[in-house]
TORPA-839766 format. One record per residue (C-alpha): x, y, z. Coordinates in steps of 0.05 Angstrom, whole numbers, padded with zeros to 5 digits, always signed. Layout:
REM TORPA-839766
XYZ
...
This chain:
REM TORPA-839766
+00228-00342-00328
+00298-00339-00298
+00320-00316-00230
+00349-00252-00261
+00280-00229-00280
+00260-00218-00208
+00267-00146-00183
+00275-00146-00108
+00237-00081-00095
+00183-00066-00045
+00169+00008-00057
+00103+00034-00083
+00053-00017-00056
-00011-00022-00099
-00070-00032-00052
-00120-00034-00110
-00118-00051-00183
-00157-00075-00243
-00145-00123-00299
-00180-00151-00360
-00144-00218-00364
-00107-00238-00300
-00092-00215-00230
-00048-00232-00170
-00056-00206-00099
-00005-00228-00047
+00025-00205+00019
+00089-00180-00012
+00104-00141-00076
+00160-00187-00098
+00114-00247-00093
+00060-00211-00132
+00110-00193-00187
+00135-00264-00191
+00064-00292-00195
+00044-00245-00251
+00108-00261-00289
+00089-00334-00287
+00020-00318-00315
+00051-00274-00369
+00095-00332-00389
+00033-00374-00402
+00028-00406-00334
-00036-00425-00298
-00061-00400-00232
-00033-00464-00201
+00036-00449-00231
+00034-00379-00203
+00015-00407-00134
+00077-00452-00132
+00123-00394-00150
+00088-00347-00101
+00092-00393-00041
+00165-00410-00051
+00180-00335-00055
+00137-00319+00006
+00176-00371+00045
+00236-00327+00034
+00209-00255+00038
+00154-00266+00090
+00184-00323+00131
+00146-00304+00194
+00080-00322+00163
+00085-00384+00119
+00133-00430+00085
+00155-00499+00064
+00162-00517+00137
+00087-00507+00148
+00021-00524+00116
-00034-00494+00073
-00103-00499+00044
-00122-00481-00027
-00186-00475-00067
-00178-00485-00143
-00231-00466-00194
-00222-00498-00263
-00262-00453-00309
-00267-00499-00370
-00297-00555-00329
-00336-00512-00278
-00300-00553-00225
-00283-00530-00155
-00234-00570-00113
-00201-00558-00046
-00131-00582-00028
-00112-00599+00044
-00039-00591+00060
-00050-00585+00134
+00005-00612+00180
-00007-00678+00216
+00009-00700+00287
+00064-00752+00294
+00039-00823+00298
+00069-00828+00367
+00030-00767+00393
-00026-00773+00444
-00077-00729+00479
-00028-00711+00534
+00023-00680+00487
+00016-00611+00517
+00001-00632+00589
+00051-00623+00645
+00065-00679+00695
+00011-00652+00741
-00041-00657+00686
-00047-00582+00674
-00035-00553+00604
+00034-00525+00589
+00040-00450+00583
+00029-00433+00509
+00099-00406+00493
+00132-00464+00530
+00095-00510+00482
+00110-00469+00420
+00185-00459+00423
+00223-00523+00407
+00207-00588+00373
+00144-00610+00411
+00098-00565+00370
+00123-00586+00301
+00075-00625+00257
+00092-00660+00192
+00098-00603+00141
+00048-00605+00085
+00063-00546+00040
+00110-00581-00008
+00063-00639-00021
+00004-00591-00031
+00042-00549-00082
+00065-00612-00117
-00006-00640-00120
-00035-00573-00144
+00018-00570-00199
+00007-00642-00220
-00068-00630-00227
-00068-00561-00258
+00003-00538-00277
+00029-00521-00346
+00100-00496-00334
+00155-00545-00315
+00161-00553-00239
+00235-00537-00241
+00223-00470-00275
+00171-00449-00223
+00223-00452-00167
+00276-00411-00202
+00252-00342-00179
+00257-00362-00106
+00324-00396-00117
+00352-00333-00150
+00325-00287-00095
+00354-00332-00041
+00422-00329-00073
+00424-00255-00090
+00383-00230-00031
+00323-00186-00019
+00312-00124+00023
+00282-00134+00092
+00215-00099+00092
+00188-00056+00149
+00138-00109+00168
+00190-00165+00171
+00236-00121+00212
+00180-00104+00261
+00161-00177+00266
+00232-00197+00283
+00236-00142+00335
+00170-00163+00368
+00179-00238+00367
+00199-00277+00429
+00244-00337+00429
+00281-00325+00364
+00347-00332+00402
+00326-00402+00423
+00356-00430+00359
+00426-00407+00340
+00413-00416+00265
+00349-00374+00269
+00384-00320+00311
+00443-00315+00263
+00396-00307+00204
+00351-00252+00232
+00399-00214+00278
+00465-00179+00268
+00528-00189+00309
+00505-00134+00356
+00444-00176+00374
+00395-00127+00342
+00346-00144+00286
+00374-00134+00217
+00350-00065+00193
+00299-00047+00141
+00331-00051+00073
+00386-00100+00093
+00397-00149+00036
+00383-00217+00066
+00410-00279+00031
+00392-00351+00044
+00438-00401+00009
+00412-00461+00049
+00342-00447+00023
+00368-00439-00048
+00402-00507-00041
+00338-00538-00013
+00296-00512-00071
+00348-00535-00122
+00340-00606-00095
+00264-00601-00095
+00264-00571-00165
+00305-00629-00191
+00276-00687-00151
+00206-00665-00133
+00173-00670-00065
+00208-00735-00047
+00272-00695-00038
+00238-00661+00021
+00201-00719+00052
+00252-00775+00043
+00327-00779+00050
+00377-00729+00080
+00332-00668+00083
+00277-00705+00120
+00329-00735+00167
+00356-00665+00182
+00286-00639+00198
+00272-00698+00244
+00339-00689+00279
+00324-00616+00290
+00256-00632+00320
+00277-00691+00363
+00343-00660+00384
+00317-00597+00418
+00352-00594+00485
+00292-00571+00526
+00228-00585+00487
+00241-00643+00439
+00187-00666+00391
+00161-00732+00365
+00164-00722+00289
+00196-00784+00256
+00224-00804+00189
+00163-00848+00181
+00117-00789+00192
+00153-00749+00138
+00152-00806+00087
+00078-00821+00099
+00052-00750+00090
+00000-00738+00035
-00036-00676+00012
-00110-00691+00003
-00159-00665-00049
-00226-00656-00015
-00296-00632-00034
-00306-00559-00013
-00362-00537+00033
-00412-00487+00006
-00466-00446+00040
-00519-00399+00014
-00520-00324+00024
-00572-00282-00012
-00567-00306-00085
-00495-00328-00076
-00460-00394-00061
-00402-00383-00014
-00351-00440-00018
-00292-00453+00026
-00247-00505+00058
-00281-00560+00099
-00251-00598+00158
-00198-00599+00184
-00208-00525+00173
-00266-00493+00209
-00262-00434+00161
-00311-00454+00107
-00365-00478+00154
-00361-00420+00202
-00359-00366+00148
-00419-00401+00117
-00455-00402+00183
-00443-00329+00199
-00468-00308+00131
-00527-00356+00132
-00549-00334+00202
-00540-00261+00183
-00581-00273+00119
-00638-00307+00157
-00638-00255+00212
-00638-00194+00166
-00692-00224+00121
-00736-00241+00180
-00725-00182+00227
-00686-00126+00196
-00720-00061+00178
-00711-00038+00107
-00662+00018+00092
-00593+00039+00112
-00591+00000+00177
-00584-00065+00136
-00521-00040+00101
-00458-00064+00136
-00438-00007+00182
-00509+00007+00205
-00524-00005+00278
-00576-00059+00267
-00533-00095+00216
-00471-00093+00260
-00510-00120+00320
-00539-00177+00278
-00470-00193+00250
-00437-00196+00318
-00491-00242+00345
-00489-00286+00283
-00414-00292+00293
-00424-00310+00367
-00472-00366+00348
-00428-00393+00293
-00366-00395+00337
-00405-00434+00389
-00417-00489+00337
-00345-00484+00314
-00319-00498+00384
-00365-00556+00395
-00365-00594+00329
-00308-00577+00282
-00244-00617+00277
-00210-00666+00230
-00268-00703+00198
-00224-00764+00188
-00226-00772+00264
-00290-00738+00285
-00360-00741+00255
-00371-00668+00235
-00444-00652+00217
-00425-00609+00157
-00492-00610+00121
-00531-00598+00185
-00488-00538+00203
-00503-00504+00137
-00576-00526+00130
-00619-00464+00118
-00673-00487+00167
-00621-00497+00222
-00590-00429+00208
-00659-00397+00211
-00669-00429+00280
-00602-00401+00302
-00621-00332+00274
-00685-00333+00314
-00643-00330+00377
-00619-00260+00359
-00655-00204+00396
-00654-00138+00359
-00660-00101+00425
-00598-00127+00460
-00539-00173+00459
-00537-00243+00486
-00513-00251+00557
-00443-00282+00554
-00429-00344+00513
-00478-00376+00465
-00491-00451+00468
-00477-00495+00408
-00537-00521+00370
-00563-00592+00377
-00578-00644+00324
-00627-00701+00336
-00591-00745+00285
-00523-00743+00316
-00490-00756+00383
-00435-00705+00370
-00462-00659+00424
-00452-00714+00475
-00382-00732+00454
-00348-00668+00432
-00341-00630+00497
-00324-00557+00504
-00265-00532+00464
-00198-00514+00495
-00157-00494+00434
-00106-00438+00441
-00109-00379+00393
-00063-00380+00332
-00026-00325+00295
+00019-00318+00234
-00008-00336+00166
-00010-00311+00094
-00063-00309+00040
-00059-00297-00035
-00108-00299-00092
-00093-00312-00166
-00135-00310-00229
-00104-00331-00295
-00123-00312-00367
-00168-00373-00374
-00209-00355-00312
-00178-00408-00267
-00173-00386-00194
-00129-00404-00135
-00149-00378-00066
-00093-00400-00020
-00080-00392+00054
-00014-00418+00084
+00015-00417+00154
+00070-00438+00202
+00020-00420+00258
+00053-00369+00305
+00097-00315+00275
+00164-00352+00261
+00131-00418+00279
+00170-00462+00328
+00232-00417+00319
+00271-00477+00294
+00306-00466+00227
+00335-00521+00182
+00356-00518+00109
+00337-00444+00108
+00264-00454+00128
+00227-00444+00194
+00189-00504+00221
+00116-00496+00242
+00087-00499+00311
+00020-00522+00283
+00007-00576+00335
-00010-00520+00384
-00073-00512+00343
-00098-00574+00378
-00135-00569+00444
-00083-00575+00499
-00133-00615+00540
-00161-00680+00512
-00223-00677+00557
-00268-00622+00581
-00285-00611+00655
-00344-00659+00648
-00299-00714+00622
-00323-00710+00550
-00272-00719+00495
-00256-00654+00459
-00264-00659+00384
-00199-00622+00370
-00156-00663+00417
-00088-00690+00396
-00090-00759+00363
-00038-00797+00322
-00036-00773+00249
-00092-00723+00260
-00094-00654+00228
-00106-00598+00278
-00167-00555+00268
-00153-00491+00230
-00188-00424+00221
-00159-00412+00151
-00214-00392+00103
-00195-00388+00030
-00261-00372-00003
-00292-00367-00072
-00362-00339-00081
-00407-00356-00140
-00469-00320-00166
-00535-00353-00182
-00508-00375-00251
-00448-00407-00219
-00402-00353-00245
-00345-00335-00197
-00358-00267-00167
-00306-00261-00111
-00243-00296-00086
-00217-00276-00018
-00181-00298+00045
-00138-00271+00102
-00087-00288+00156
-00104-00272+00228
-00111-00334+00272
-00181-00351+00295
-00204-00281+00274
-00193-00300+00201
-00265-00325+00197
-00294-00259+00218
-00248-00219+00174
-00269-00258+00112
-00344-00260+00128
-00346-00185+00143
-00309-00167+00079
-00357-00210+00038
-00415-00171+00069
-00383-00105+00053
-00373-00125-00020
-00437-00163-00034
-00486-00126+00011
-00452-00059+00019
-00428-00050-00053
-00357-00031-00033
-00298-00046-00077
-00249-00099-00053
-00199-00045-00032
-00252-00007+00006
-00280-00069+00039
-00214-00097+00065
-00196-00029+00095
-00260-00024+00137
-00254-00028+00214
-00263-00099+00239
-00320-00123+00281
-00323-00194+00308
-00347-00239+00363
-00314-00307+00377
-00369-00327+00426
-00343-00280+00479
-00335-00205+00481
-00349-00165+00418
-00284-00142+00387
-00279-00077+00349
-00213-00057+00319
-00176-00004+00358
-00171+00065+00326
-00216+00124+00314
-00251+00093+00254
-00280+00040+00300
-00306+00087+00353
-00376+00095+00325
-00384+00020+00320
-00361+00011+00392
-00410+00063+00417
-00469+00035+00378
-00457-00037+00400
-00445-00018+00472
-00514+00014+00473
-00542-00053+00452
-00510-00088+00511
-00447-00115+00478
-00386-00120+00522
-00338-00086+00475
-00262-00093+00473
-00215-00057+00426
-00157-00102+00406
-00108-00094+00349
-00138-00135+00292
-00084-00142+00239
-00117-00177+00181
-00085-00188+00113
-00146-00193+00068
-00131-00202-00006
-00191-00203-00053
-00207-00205-00127
-00277-00188-00151
-00305-00208-00218
-00347-00153-00249
-00387-00166-00312
-00422-00114-00356
-00487-00124-00394
-00450-00154-00453
-00416-00205-00408
-00347-00172-00411
-00308-00185-00347
-00264-00139-00308
-00222-00161-00248
-00218-00113-00188
-00168-00128-00134
-00157-00103-00063
-00100-00112-00014
-00105-00100+00061
-00071-00034+00082
-00052-00066+00149
+00004-00106+00117
+00047-00103+00055
-00002-00132+00005
+00005-00115-00069
-00043-00120-00128
-00019-00134-00199
-00067-00140-00257
-00064-00140-00332
């Protein structure tokens, strides 16, 4: 596929779709078109993922990119093999627990930490894409990057969402390169429909296409990235040439929990997504089986169901804050957290009459001292991510979530890409008030805890039944868990499920998405004693469901979140 085959058009978003052979759901119609074109050319789901992410770096730069990191689940159908790929950024080897502390020992204000070089971790996306392609690709690496190269050279129209994101972001004028790219000479955001070109990005991709990932992590490009980070005049960072050269993407075993007759699999540490989604669903399963009355109230959207879900989420987030971090640095009790007996004990704490009073306590494990060493969490909330889901004609699946953390990351632009601010996903404090080390504290080479939750669900025969994920910061976990409930328990289609009003609890107040559609949920949960707040909850759920008839024929059904610019393409 050549660059001329890409049509830079964003009109007519398809929020739902079906297919008999293959499907792509991404956050931007151009990326979805490119992904499907790769599949039509005989490419694998992994091939499509490489092309999609390099295009999203260009057309959705506020959310992800080669200057950030990612997690991916890959299902290889012919071997019944599920792998997860960790392309999370790493802290510089010279970083320490006081990275985000002021001279007086107090944490820096969040945006003071974000903007500049201090927040930039070693980018992982390029190595993840390279590893995914080496393991599962069919089409030549160089060919996969041509669509993004062509679009960068000829330009693409700024979408309404990108325009609004530029207008709303703070600190974009901190970097002259970033400002010149996103703003006109009048200082105003470039308008919707403006054809935006990015020749530096085209040149970067041309080098990577020809030389592979080493072109990014070693030599002049790496030197330029490090110079940008270390040379910030107000908030310089610690990223070094050695950090860049040493970066590796890691293939890890996924984590899987049980829900009803399904196995729900996701990304393990350093992401908290897989474990916490599994806990929410496992606690909900145990609570509804033990306590829930039969009938409509157990369908998601019923008052009893919603109450149980919010409380299950509260309990799961309590464990997340206490135990979950980079397992290469902290002993994370993964099996214990998803043990059905433990989840039943947690479910027994849920009172059907009323909500818990305030924050839930994390569970305790006799076999581990984690409770004594982890301390309370102090991590700031994150924003700005993308998710896409791909199924190829052979039944291989990629569920991929990528991020540069905050919208537009650190605001620092080099070689046409924005650099992440992923280090602000660490706890700003290394110790809690009791002097206990916090599990998610900054340490040299460590990967900050994430909430990203790319997920694949299997039925009792180990057939894939759903692939899903979302952006949305620490709310990602709840978005994904709730949509799974709507599809598997509520019988909704993916498009219907991802459009439902959001309910969540991150071990604090119960959040219900603002808007009239959420009013009945807010009223019902308030009557049960929940302290309800109504924030904007802008998910970007992208899901593909596998539906099989009695003869075993499969149909793919896709859904894209109406809150963003997602687009479904199937064939």
